[in-house]
py3Dmol code that shows the C-alpha trace and the ligand (Angstrom):
import py3Dmol

protein = """\
ATOM      1  CA  MET A   1      -7.255 -27.831  23.409  1.00  0.00           C
ATOM      2  CA  ASP A   2      -9.857 -25.021  23.617  1.00  0.00           C
ATOM      3  CA  THR A   3      -9.601 -22.485  26.443  1.00  0.00           C
ATOM      4  CA  VAL A   4     -12.990 -21.701  27.790  1.00  0.00           C
ATOM      5  CA  LEU A   5     -13.512 -18.078  28.487  1.00  0.00           C
ATOM      6  CA  SER A   6     -16.165 -16.019  30.131  1.00  0.00           C
ATOM      7  CA  VAL A   7     -17.100 -13.249  27.692  1.00  0.00           C
ATOM      8  CA  TYR A   8     -19.195 -10.239  28.339  1.00  0.00           C
ATOM      9  CA  LEU A   9     -21.294  -9.471  25.367  1.00  0.00           C
ATOM     10  CA  TYR A  10     -21.524  -5.667  25.199  1.00  0.00           C
ATOM     11  CA  ASP A  11     -23.908  -5.820  22.225  1.00  0.00           C
ATOM     12  CA  ALA A  12     -26.776  -6.905  24.458  1.00  0.00           C
ATOM     13  CA  ASP A  13     -28.942  -4.523  26.399  1.00  0.00           C
ATOM     14  CA  ILE A  14     -28.368  -6.593  29.418  1.00  0.00           C
ATOM     15  CA  MET A  15     -24.825  -7.763  30.143  1.00  0.00           C
ATOM     16  CA  ILE A  16     -24.800 -11.566  29.997  1.00  0.00           C
ATOM     17  CA  VAL A  17     -22.007 -13.926  30.509  1.00  0.00           C
ATOM     18  CA  LEU A  18     -21.432 -16.846  28.106  1.00  0.00           C
ATOM     19  CA  PRO A  19     -18.577 -19.167  27.681  1.00  0.00           C
ATOM     20  CA  GLU A  20     -16.458 -18.406  24.668  1.00  0.00           C
ATOM     21  CA  THR A  21     -13.361 -20.151  23.349  1.00  0.00           C
ATOM     22  CA  VAL A  22     -10.377 -18.593  21.597  1.00  0.00           C
ATOM     23  CA  GLU A  23     -11.739 -20.447  18.491  1.00  0.00           C
ATOM     24  CA  ASP A  24     -15.067 -18.442  18.968  1.00  0.00           C
ATOM     25  CA  VAL A  25     -13.076 -15.274  19.238  1.00  0.00           C
ATOM     26  CA  VAL A  26     -11.367 -15.961  15.966  1.00  0.00           C
ATOM     27  CA  VAL A  27     -14.637 -16.652  14.191  1.00  0.00           C
ATOM     28  CA  LYS A  28     -16.009 -13.362  15.567  1.00  0.00           C
ATOM     29  CA  LEU A  29     -12.908 -11.422  14.465  1.00  0.00           C
ATOM     30  CA  LEU A  30     -13.160 -12.879  10.917  1.00  0.00           C
ATOM     31  CA  ARG A  31     -16.815 -11.985  10.805  1.00  0.00           C
ATOM     32  CA  LEU A  32     -16.265  -8.513  12.207  1.00  0.00           C
ATOM     33  CA  SER A  33     -13.340  -7.646   9.925  1.00  0.00           C
ATOM     34  CA  ASN A  34     -15.065  -8.967   6.800  1.00  0.00           C
ATOM     35  CA  THR A  35     -18.462  -7.387   7.392  1.00  0.00           C
ATOM     36  CA  ARG A  36     -17.594  -4.054   9.040  1.00  0.00           C
ATOM     37  CA  LEU A  37     -14.976  -1.626   7.849  1.00  0.00           C
ATOM     38  CA  SER A  38     -12.957   0.077  10.678  1.00  0.00           C
ATOM     39  CA  HIS A  39     -14.350   3.456  11.417  1.00  0.00           C
ATOM     40  CA  ASP A  40     -11.086   5.258  10.626  1.00  0.00           C
ATOM     41  CA  ILE A  41     -11.251   4.029   7.063  1.00  0.00           C
ATOM     42  CA  GLY A  42     -14.964   4.752   6.790  1.00  0.00           C
ATOM     43  CA  TRP A  43     -14.282   8.336   7.762  1.00  0.00           C
ATOM     44  CA  ALA A  44     -11.418   8.620   5.468  1.00  0.00           C
ATOM     45  CA  LEU A  45     -13.698   7.450   2.559  1.00  0.00           C
ATOM     46  CA  GLU A  46     -16.203  10.053   3.540  1.00  0.00           C
ATOM     47  CA  ALA A  47     -13.465  12.701   3.708  1.00  0.00           C
ATOM     48  CA  ALA A  48     -12.211  11.696   0.252  1.00  0.00           C
ATOM     49  CA  ALA A  49     -15.720  12.204  -1.146  1.00  0.00           C
ATOM     50  CA  GLY A  50     -15.591  15.711   0.317  1.00  0.00           C
ATOM     51  CA  TRP A  51     -12.424  16.676  -1.541  1.00  0.00           C
ATOM     52  CA  GLU A  52     -12.971  14.638  -4.742  1.00  0.00           C
ATOM     53  CA  THR A  53     -13.691  16.895  -7.773  1.00  0.00           C
ATOM     54  CA  ASN A  54     -14.048  14.160 -10.564  1.00  0.00           C
ATOM     55  CA  GLU A  55     -17.620  13.182 -11.116  1.00  0.00           C
ATOM     56  CA  ILE A  56     -16.821   9.425 -11.928  1.00  0.00           C
ATOM     57  CA  ALA A  57     -14.515   9.194  -8.950  1.00  0.00           C
ATOM     58  CA  TYR A  58     -17.241  10.725  -6.734  1.00  0.00           C
ATOM     59  CA  SER A  59     -19.724   8.153  -7.899  1.00  0.00           C
ATOM     60  CA  GLN A  60     -17.137   5.336  -7.313  1.00  0.00           C
ATOM     61  CA  LEU A  61     -16.686   6.493  -3.757  1.00  0.00           C
ATOM     62  CA  GLY A  62     -20.397   6.501  -3.336  1.00  0.00           C
ATOM     63  CA  CYS A  63     -20.744   2.908  -4.581  1.00  0.00           C
ATOM     64  CA  ILE A  64     -17.984   1.824  -2.240  1.00  0.00           C
ATOM     65  CA  MET A  65     -19.660   3.532   0.780  1.00  0.00           C
ATOM     66  CA  ASP A  66     -22.988   2.108  -0.191  1.00  0.00           C
ATOM     67  CA  ASN A  67     -21.437  -1.366  -0.351  1.00  0.00           C
ATOM     68  CA  VAL A  68     -19.799  -0.910   3.003  1.00  0.00           C
ATOM     69  CA  LYS A  69     -23.157   0.084   4.688  1.00  0.00           C
ATOM     70  CA  LYS A  70     -25.024  -2.866   3.020  1.00  0.00           C
ATOM     71  CA  ALA A  71     -22.370  -5.395   4.158  1.00  0.00           C
ATOM     72  CA  GLU A  72     -22.697  -4.171   7.769  1.00  0.00           C
ATOM     73  CA  PHE A  73     -26.424  -4.084   7.658  1.00  0.00           C
ATOM     74  CA  LEU A  74     -26.717  -7.580   6.109  1.00  0.00           C
ATOM     75  CA  GLY A  75     -23.727  -9.044   7.951  1.00  0.00           C
ATOM     76  CA  LYS A  76     -22.148 -10.237   4.693  1.00  0.00           C
ATOM     77  CA  PRO A  77     -18.592  -9.786   3.544  1.00  0.00           C
ATOM     78  CA  MET A  78     -17.957  -6.381   1.914  1.00  0.00           C
ATOM     79  CA  CYS A  79     -15.948  -8.020  -0.959  1.00  0.00           C
ATOM     80  CA  GLN A  80     -16.200 -11.305  -2.722  1.00  0.00           C
ATOM     81  CA  ASP A  81     -12.441 -11.796  -2.096  1.00  0.00           C
ATOM     82  CA  THR A  82     -12.403 -12.460   1.595  1.00  0.00           C
ATOM     83  CA  GLY A  83      -8.625 -12.828   1.342  1.00  0.00           C
ATOM     84  CA  VAL A  84      -6.108 -14.877   3.195  1.00  0.00           C
ATOM     85  CA  PRO A  85      -6.333 -14.053   6.957  1.00  0.00           C
ATOM     86  CA  ILE A  86      -3.033 -12.856   8.392  1.00  0.00           C
ATOM     87  CA  PHE A  87      -2.921 -13.096  12.172  1.00  0.00           C
ATOM     88  CA  TYR A  88      -0.845 -11.167  14.736  1.00  0.00           C
ATOM     89  CA  VAL A  89      -0.812 -12.587  18.241  1.00  0.00           C
ATOM     90  CA  SER A  90       0.803 -10.558  21.101  1.00  0.00           C
ATOM     91  CA  GLY A  91       0.935 -10.453  24.814  1.00  0.00           C
ATOM     92  CA  ARG A  92       0.833 -13.641  26.802  1.00  0.00           C
ATOM     93  CA  PHE A  93      -0.167 -16.884  25.039  1.00  0.00           C
ATOM     94  CA  ASP A  94       0.739 -20.558  24.672  1.00  0.00           C
ATOM     95  CA  THR A  95       1.179 -22.821  21.647  1.00  0.00           C
ATOM     96  CA  SER A  96      -2.452 -23.958  21.623  1.00  0.00           C
ATOM     97  CA  VAL A  97      -3.347 -20.642  19.999  1.00  0.00           C
ATOM     98  CA  ARG A  98      -2.230 -21.903  16.628  1.00  0.00           C
ATOM     99  CA  ASP A  99      -4.702 -24.811  16.667  1.00  0.00           C
ATOM    100  CA  GLU A 100      -7.449 -22.563  17.940  1.00  0.00           C
ATOM    101  CA  ILE A 101      -6.818 -20.038  15.157  1.00  0.00           C
ATOM    102  CA  SER A 102      -6.923 -22.945  12.641  1.00  0.00           C
ATOM    103  CA  ASN A 103     -10.199 -24.266  13.924  1.00  0.00           C
ATOM    104  CA  GLY A 104     -11.597 -20.683  13.895  1.00  0.00           C
ATOM    105  CA  ILE A 105     -10.630 -20.270  10.225  1.00  0.00           C
ATOM    106  CA  ARG A 106     -12.097 -23.620   9.307  1.00  0.00           C
ATOM    107  CA  ARG A 107     -15.362 -22.717  11.014  1.00  0.00           C
ATOM    108  CA  ALA A 108     -15.553 -19.169   9.741  1.00  0.00           C
ATOM    109  CA  THR A 109     -14.969 -20.419   6.156  1.00  0.00           C
ATOM    110  CA  LYS A 110     -18.232 -22.398   6.442  1.00  0.00           C
ATOM    111  CA  GLU A 111     -20.283 -20.203   8.753  1.00  0.00           C
ATOM    112  CA  ILE A 112     -19.746 -16.611   7.460  1.00  0.00           C
ATOM    113  CA  PRO A 113     -19.018 -17.992   4.720  1.00  0.00           C
ATOM    114  CA  LEU A 114     -15.518 -16.974   3.564  1.00  0.00           C
ATOM    115  CA  ARG A 115     -14.226 -17.799   0.012  1.00  0.00           C
ATOM    116  CA  PRO A 116     -11.817 -20.736   0.185  1.00  0.00           C
ATOM    117  CA  ASN A 117      -8.753 -18.967  -1.242  1.00  0.00           C
ATOM    118  CA  ALA A 118      -5.917 -21.225  -0.145  1.00  0.00           C
ATOM    119  CA  VAL A 119      -4.460 -23.302  -3.000  1.00  0.00           C
ATOM    120  CA  ASP A 120      -1.228 -25.379  -3.497  1.00  0.00           C
ATOM    121  CA  PRO A 121       1.043 -22.897  -5.316  1.00  0.00           C
ATOM    122  CA  LEU A 122       2.067 -25.438  -7.994  1.00  0.00           C
ATOM    123  CA  THR A 123      -0.952 -27.800  -8.596  1.00  0.00           C
ATOM    124  CA  ARG A 124      -3.428 -24.927  -7.811  1.00  0.00           C
ATOM    125  CA  GLU A 125      -5.579 -27.460  -5.887  1.00  0.00           C
ATOM    126  CA  ASN A 126      -7.850 -25.643  -3.430  1.00  0.00           C
ATOM    127  CA  THR A 127      -7.670 -26.991   0.179  1.00  0.00           C
ATOM    128  CA  GLY A 128     -11.270 -25.854   0.681  1.00  0.00           C
ATOM    129  CA  ASP A 129     -11.012 -24.377   4.109  1.00  0.00           C
ATOM    130  CA  ASN A 130      -8.474 -21.557   3.881  1.00  0.00           C
ATOM    131  CA  LEU A 131      -5.887 -23.831   5.654  1.00  0.00           C
ATOM    132  CA  GLY A 132      -3.133 -26.144   4.347  1.00  0.00           C
ATOM    133  CA  GLU A 133       0.623 -26.198   4.114  1.00  0.00           C
ATOM    134  CA  GLY A 134       2.063 -22.984   5.716  1.00  0.00           C
ATOM    135  CA  MET A 135      -1.349 -21.815   6.894  1.00  0.00           C
ATOM    136  CA  PRO A 136      -2.553 -20.163   9.003  1.00  0.00           C
ATOM    137  CA  ILE A 137      -0.125 -17.324   8.756  1.00  0.00           C
ATOM    138  CA  ILE A 138       0.591 -15.994  12.302  1.00  0.00           C
ATOM    139  CA  HIS A 139       3.061 -13.469  13.499  1.00  0.00           C
ATOM    140  CA  TYR A 140       3.929 -13.859  17.239  1.00  0.00           C
ATOM    141  CA  HIS A 141       4.923 -10.906  19.374  1.00  0.00           C
ATOM    142  CA  PRO A 142       5.274 -12.054  23.008  1.00  0.00           C
ATOM    143  CA  THR A 143       5.244  -9.317  25.539  1.00  0.00           C
ATOM    144  CA  ASP A 144       5.029  -9.028  29.330  1.00  0.00           C
ATOM    145  CA  ASP A 145       1.355  -7.874  29.274  1.00  0.00           C
ATOM    146  CA  ASP A 146      -1.005 -10.141  31.265  1.00  0.00           C
ATOM    147  CA  PHE A 147      -3.508 -10.237  28.278  1.00  0.00           C
ATOM    148  CA  MET A 148      -3.399 -11.701  24.782  1.00  0.00           C
ATOM    149  CA  GLU A 149      -4.288  -9.757  21.697  1.00  0.00           C
ATOM    150  CA  ILE A 150      -5.291 -11.356  18.463  1.00  0.00           C
ATOM    151  CA  THR A 151      -5.493  -9.149  15.386  1.00  0.00           C
ATOM    152  CA  VAL A 152      -6.679 -10.251  12.001  1.00  0.00           C
ATOM    153  CA  LEU A 153      -5.917  -8.696   8.578  1.00  0.00           C
ATOM    154  CA  PRO A 154      -7.763 -10.509   5.812  1.00  0.00           C
ATOM    155  CA  LYS A 155      -5.626  -9.632   2.776  1.00  0.00           C
ATOM    156  CA  GLY A 156      -7.123  -9.866  -0.826  1.00  0.00           C
ATOM    157  CA  ALA A 157      -4.991 -10.787  -3.791  1.00  0.00           C
ATOM    158  CA  GLY A 158      -5.674  -7.744  -5.901  1.00  0.00           C
ATOM    159  CA  SER A 159      -3.787  -5.477  -3.455  1.00  0.00           C
ATOM    160  CA  GLU A 160      -1.336  -8.206  -2.251  1.00  0.00           C
ATOM    161  CA  ASN A 161      -0.183  -8.912  -5.763  1.00  0.00           C
ATOM    162  CA  MET A 162       1.110  -5.317  -6.129  1.00  0.00           C
ATOM    163  CA  THR A 163       3.618  -5.787  -3.234  1.00  0.00           C
ATOM    164  CA  ARG A 164       7.092  -4.702  -4.156  1.00  0.00           C
ATOM    165  CA  LEU A 165      10.477  -4.758  -2.537  1.00  0.00           C
ATOM    166  CA  ALA A 166      13.506  -2.706  -3.592  1.00  0.00           C
ATOM    167  CA  MET A 167      16.948  -3.126  -2.129  1.00  0.00           C
ATOM    168  CA  LEU A 168      18.051   0.395  -2.985  1.00  0.00           C
ATOM    169  CA  ASN A 169      21.657   1.642  -3.040  1.00  0.00           C
ATOM    170  CA  PRO A 170      22.030   3.823   0.103  1.00  0.00           C
ATOM    171  CA  SER A 171      23.253   6.654  -2.166  1.00  0.00           C
ATOM    172  CA  GLU A 172      19.781   6.890  -3.556  1.00  0.00           C
ATOM    173  CA  GLY A 173      18.654   8.233  -0.194  1.00  0.00           C
ATOM    174  CA  VAL A 174      15.177   9.580   0.775  1.00  0.00           C
ATOM    175  CA  ASP A 175      14.574  10.730  -2.826  1.00  0.00           C
ATOM    176  CA  GLY A 176      15.071   7.205  -4.031  1.00  0.00           C
ATOM    177  CA  VAL A 177      12.695   5.917  -1.319  1.00  0.00           C
ATOM    178  CA  LYS A 178      10.016   8.463  -2.413  1.00  0.00           C
ATOM    179  CA  ARG A 179      10.400   7.659  -6.075  1.00  0.00           C
ATOM    180  CA  PHE A 180      10.059   3.901  -5.439  1.00  0.00           C
ATOM    181  CA  ILE A 181       6.934   4.274  -3.314  1.00  0.00           C
ATOM    182  CA  ILE A 182       5.237   6.611  -5.905  1.00  0.00           C
ATOM    183  CA  ASP A 183       6.240   4.429  -8.938  1.00  0.00           C
ATOM    184  CA  THR A 184       4.903   1.277  -7.143  1.00  0.00           C
ATOM    185  CA  VAL A 185       1.475   2.883  -6.456  1.00  0.00           C
ATOM    186  CA  LEU A 186       1.142   4.364  -9.887  1.00  0.00           C
ATOM    187  CA  ASN A 187       2.261   1.231 -11.735  1.00  0.00           C
ATOM    188  CA  ALA A 188      -0.259  -0.741  -9.774  1.00  0.00           C
ATOM    189  CA  GLY A 189      -2.959   1.429 -11.299  1.00  0.00           C
ATOM    190  CA  GLY A 190      -6.488   0.333 -10.553  1.00  0.00           C
ATOM    191  CA  ARG A 191      -5.501  -3.352  -9.746  1.00  0.00           C
ATOM    192  CA  PRO A 192      -5.337  -2.846  -5.906  1.00  0.00           C
ATOM    193  CA  CYS A 193      -8.788  -1.299  -5.867  1.00  0.00           C
ATOM    194  CA  PRO A 194      -7.978   2.228  -4.844  1.00  0.00           C
ATOM    195  CA  PRO A 195      -8.516   4.503  -2.932  1.00  0.00           C
ATOM    196  CA  SER A 196      -5.707   2.704  -1.065  1.00  0.00           C
ATOM    197  CA  ILE A 197      -3.858   2.691   2.139  1.00  0.00           C
ATOM    198  CA  VAL A 198      -0.174   2.474   1.253  1.00  0.00           C
ATOM    199  CA  GLY A 199       1.854   0.445   3.773  1.00  0.00           C
ATOM    200  CA  VAL A 200       5.542   1.133   3.652  1.00  0.00           C
ATOM    201  CA  GLY A 201       8.513  -0.573   5.363  1.00  0.00           C
ATOM    202  CA  ILE A 202      11.873   1.215   5.284  1.00  0.00           C
ATOM    203  CA  GLY A 203      15.018  -0.555   6.553  1.00  0.00           C
ATOM    204  CA  GLY A 204      15.454  -3.881   8.309  1.00  0.00           C
ATOM    205  CA  MET A 205      16.509  -6.795   6.094  1.00  0.00           C
ATOM    206  CA  SER A 206      14.507  -7.871   3.076  1.00  0.00           C
ATOM    207  CA  ASP A 207      12.103 -10.064   5.046  1.00  0.00           C
ATOM    208  CA  THR A 208      11.520  -7.744   7.909  1.00  0.00           C
ATOM    209  CA  CYS A 209      11.134  -4.799   5.474  1.00  0.00           C
ATOM    210  CA  VAL A 210       8.259  -6.616   3.750  1.00  0.00           C
ATOM    211  CA  SER A 211       6.642  -7.525   7.123  1.00  0.00           C
ATOM    212  CA  MET A 212       6.811  -3.907   8.186  1.00  0.00           C
ATOM    213  CA  ALA A 213       5.061  -2.789   5.087  1.00  0.00           C
ATOM    214  CA  LYS A 214       2.138  -5.089   5.815  1.00  0.00           C
ATOM    215  CA  GLU A 215       2.125  -4.219   9.506  1.00  0.00           C
ATOM    216  CA  ALA A 216       1.916  -0.537   8.622  1.00  0.00           C
ATOM    217  CA  LEU A 217      -1.577  -1.310   7.323  1.00  0.00           C
ATOM    218  CA  LEU A 218      -2.637  -1.976  10.949  1.00  0.00           C
ATOM    219  CA  MET A 219      -1.675   1.568  12.074  1.00  0.00           C
ATOM    220  CA  PRO A 220      -4.818   3.705  12.554  1.00  0.00           C
ATOM    221  CA  ILE A 221      -5.181   6.225   9.710  1.00  0.00           C
ATOM    222  CA  ASP A 222      -6.932   8.875  11.819  1.00  0.00           C
ATOM    223  CA  LYS A 223      -3.840   9.487  13.928  1.00  0.00           C
ATOM    224  CA  ARG A 224      -0.497  11.130  13.078  1.00  0.00           C
ATOM    225  CA  ASN A 225       2.710   9.069  12.942  1.00  0.00           C
ATOM    226  CA  PRO A 226       4.522   9.565  16.249  1.00  0.00           C
ATOM    227  CA  ASP A 227       7.829   9.846  14.422  1.00  0.00           C
ATOM    228  CA  PRO A 228       7.950  13.427  13.045  1.00  0.00           C
ATOM    229  CA  VAL A 229      10.188  12.491  10.105  1.00  0.00           C
ATOM    230  CA  LEU A 230       7.919   9.655   9.078  1.00  0.00           C
ATOM    231  CA  ASP A 231       4.904  11.931   9.669  1.00  0.00           C
ATOM    232  CA  ALA A 232       6.284  14.516   7.195  1.00  0.00           C
ATOM    233  CA  LEU A 233       7.139  11.774   4.660  1.00  0.00           C
ATOM    234  CA  GLU A 234       3.657  10.334   4.889  1.00  0.00           C
ATOM    235  CA  GLU A 235       2.038  13.685   4.339  1.00  0.00           C
ATOM    236  CA  GLU A 236       4.223  14.519   1.363  1.00  0.00           C
ATOM    237  CA  LEU A 237       3.562  11.185  -0.353  1.00  0.00           C
ATOM    238  CA  PHE A 238      -0.217  11.438   0.432  1.00  0.00           C
ATOM    239  CA  ILE A 239      -0.374  14.812  -1.322  1.00  0.00           C
ATOM    240  CA  LYS A 240       1.698  13.689  -4.306  1.00  0.00           C
ATOM    241  CA  LEU A 241      -0.177  10.466  -4.808  1.00  0.00           C
ATOM    242  CA  ASN A 242      -3.531  12.244  -4.635  1.00  0.00           C
ATOM    243  CA  GLU A 243      -2.287  14.833  -7.172  1.00  0.00           C
ATOM    244  CA  SER A 244      -1.353  12.025  -9.575  1.00  0.00           C
ATOM    245  CA  GLY A 245      -4.819  11.808 -11.082  1.00  0.00           C
ATOM    246  CA  LEU A 246      -5.076   7.960 -10.711  1.00  0.00           C
ATOM    247  CA  GLY A 247      -8.259   8.088  -8.676  1.00  0.00           C
ATOM    248  CA  PRO A 248     -10.635   5.523  -7.233  1.00  0.00           C
ATOM    249  CA  MET A 249     -10.361   2.164  -9.063  1.00  0.00           C
ATOM    250  CA  GLY A 250      -7.887   3.850 -11.428  1.00  0.00           C
ATOM    251  CA  LEU A 251     -10.577   5.738 -13.219  1.00  0.00           C
ATOM    252  CA  GLY A 252      -9.273   9.209 -12.606  1.00  0.00           C
ATOM    253  CA  GLY A 253      -9.697  11.672  -9.728  1.00  0.00           C
ATOM    254  CA  ASN A 254      -7.860  13.064  -6.850  1.00  0.00           C
ATOM    255  CA  SER A 255      -8.668  10.536  -4.153  1.00  0.00           C
ATOM    256  CA  THR A 256      -6.057   7.886  -4.995  1.00  0.00           C
ATOM    257  CA  VAL A 257      -4.937   7.145  -1.416  1.00  0.00           C
ATOM    258  CA  LEU A 258      -6.729   7.422   1.943  1.00  0.00           C
ATOM    259  CA  ALA A 259      -3.432   7.280   3.849  1.00  0.00           C
ATOM    260  CA  VAL A 260       0.314   6.446   3.637  1.00  0.00           C
ATOM    261  CA  ARG A 261       1.607   4.678   6.725  1.00  0.00           C
ATOM    262  CA  ILE A 262       5.227   4.031   7.249  1.00  0.00           C
ATOM    263  CA  LYS A 263       7.324   1.918   9.719  1.00  0.00           C
ATOM    264  CA  LYS A 264      11.114   1.887   9.807  1.00  0.00           C
ATOM    265  CA  ALA A 265      13.902  -0.073  11.377  1.00  0.00           C
ATOM    266  CA  CYS A 266      17.679   0.137  11.317  1.00  0.00           C
ATOM    267  CA  CYS A 267      19.394  -1.639   8.349  1.00  0.00           C
ATOM    268  CA  HIS A 268      22.843  -2.778   7.093  1.00  0.00           C
ATOM    269  CA  THR A 269      25.100   0.233   6.306  1.00  0.00           C
ATOM    270  CA  ALA A 270      25.360  -1.046   2.769  1.00  0.00           C
ATOM    271  CA  SER A 271      21.657  -1.529   2.280  1.00  0.00           C
ATOM    272  CA  LEU A 272      18.445   0.620   1.845  1.00  0.00           C
ATOM    273  CA  PRO A 273      15.510  -1.777   1.740  1.00  0.00           C
ATOM    274  CA  VAL A 274      11.978  -0.309   0.927  1.00  0.00           C
ATOM    275  CA  ALA A 275       8.839  -2.367   0.713  1.00  0.00           C
ATOM    276  CA  VAL A 276       5.305  -1.379  -0.313  1.00  0.00           C
ATOM    277  CA  ASN A 277       2.199  -3.317   0.571  1.00  0.00           C
ATOM    278  CA  ILE A 278      -0.888  -1.705  -0.715  1.00  0.00           C
ATOM    279  CA  GLY A 279      -4.194  -2.104   1.202  1.00  0.00           C
ATOM    280  CA  CYS A 280      -7.319  -1.729  -0.905  1.00  0.00           C
ATOM    281  CA  TRP A 281     -10.386   0.402   0.120  1.00  0.00           C
ATOM    282  CA  ALA A 282     -11.437  -2.803   1.857  1.00  0.00           C
ATOM    283  CA  THR A 283      -8.534  -2.951   4.271  1.00  0.00           C
ATOM    284  CA  ARG A 284     -10.099  -5.147   6.864  1.00  0.00           C
ATOM    285  CA  ARG A 285      -8.764  -5.490  10.339  1.00  0.00           C
ATOM    286  CA  ALA A 286     -10.048  -6.216  13.810  1.00  0.00           C
ATOM    287  CA  THR A 287      -8.549  -7.009  17.209  1.00  0.00           C
ATOM    288  CA  ALA A 288      -9.619  -8.900  20.311  1.00  0.00           C
ATOM    289  CA  ARG A 289      -7.997  -8.370  23.661  1.00  0.00           C
ATOM    290  CA  ILE A 290      -8.482 -11.396  25.942  1.00  0.00           C
ATOM    291  CA  MET A 291      -7.983 -10.522  29.629  1.00  0.00           C
ATOM    292  CA  PRO A 292      -6.769 -12.960  32.269  1.00  0.00           C
ATOM    293  CA  ASN A 293     -10.338 -13.087  33.786  1.00  0.00           C
ATOM    294  CA  GLY A 294     -11.717 -14.208  30.393  1.00  0.00           C
ATOM    295  CA  THR A 295     -13.391 -10.995  29.312  1.00  0.00           C
ATOM    296  CA  VAL A 296     -12.889 -10.164  25.711  1.00  0.00           C
ATOM    297  CA  GLU A 297     -12.810  -6.658  24.180  1.00  0.00           C
ATOM    298  CA  TYR A 298     -13.357  -6.341  20.384  1.00  0.00           C
ATOM    299  CA  ILE A 299     -11.502  -3.328  18.928  1.00  0.00           C
ATOM    300  CA  GLN A 300     -11.787  -1.720  15.526  1.00  0.00           C
ATOM    301  CA  GLU A 301      -9.907   1.459  14.811  1.00  0.00           C
ATOM    302  CA  GLY A 302     -11.704   4.679  15.217  1.00  0.00           C
ATOM    303  CA  GLU A 303     -14.172   3.599  17.883  1.00  0.00           C
TER     304      GLU A 303
END
"""
ligand_1 = """\
8
LIG
S -8.275 -5.699 -3.782
Fe -9.619 -5.517 -2.050
S -11.584 -4.592 -2.746
Fe -10.310 -5.298 -4.496
S -11.113 -7.382 -4.915
Fe -9.250 -7.632 -3.643
S -10.122 -7.668 -1.550
Fe -11.721 -6.884 -2.900
"""
view = py3Dmol.view(width=600, height=400)
view.addModel(protein, "pdb")
view.setStyle({"model": 0}, {"cartoon": {"style": "trace"}})
view.addModel(ligand_1, "xyz")
view.setStyle({"model": 1}, {"stick": {}})
view.zoomTo()
view.show()
């Protein structure tokens, strides 16, 4: 069942009120995330071009930024791999949100269009609409807020395939954690389309650790980590990875990563899980906040 919402369209010179459903919001989120890079990542790309000293790397960054501008201007996806959309729903919501997200994905696949990427894992048969068994992927976080927030993170395979989890021995400590993160990024080479955002989860159990690593990609990259220990770790890894020489698309240079973002949670005393989920230069994300009166605010980081 669709929920009819009154939505104020801030894009217009004159504020007009049109009915919009949650399904419409999902289509708009998928369009926004695929055609417009969040400003925090755009600024980070420009900053990287400022410190890059390798000529080939500098031209790679220029091509990426040119591509981003053209995608926004033309309203076309910035990459041919429009990914698998991962949804995060928080606040106050009911079970109809799942059907509305499915309908939104189906429509967006045709209208934007998005590349149909969902296949059966064994037969490799394509479902054709980015849905199917186990789809859509939605993480639910109910809260006491009176609004609902929907965030989408379309995740391409090039970066997702480089995801790694290590169940370290606790005796390996922080040095073992750093070693694993650096090795994972460098072994991935150019495959996740650097310059990357490195999402890291530390602690939890194996499943929550991997989830945290992906959720870390949603953290704005133009703000410091509020945890001073993680903040220092992020900065140290950022410097070391950019000194590695891997560079944009793995072709050499000193702009391998745009940011390292880390989340942590308590873990078993006999465990030290660490997960890395790499976001490519096209780390696409967008959020809609739907208020109880039906107004919708679209949010991309850095605005
Ligand atoms: S890793 Fe990212 S930039 Fe590279 S092909 Fe996949 S979605 Fe596109």
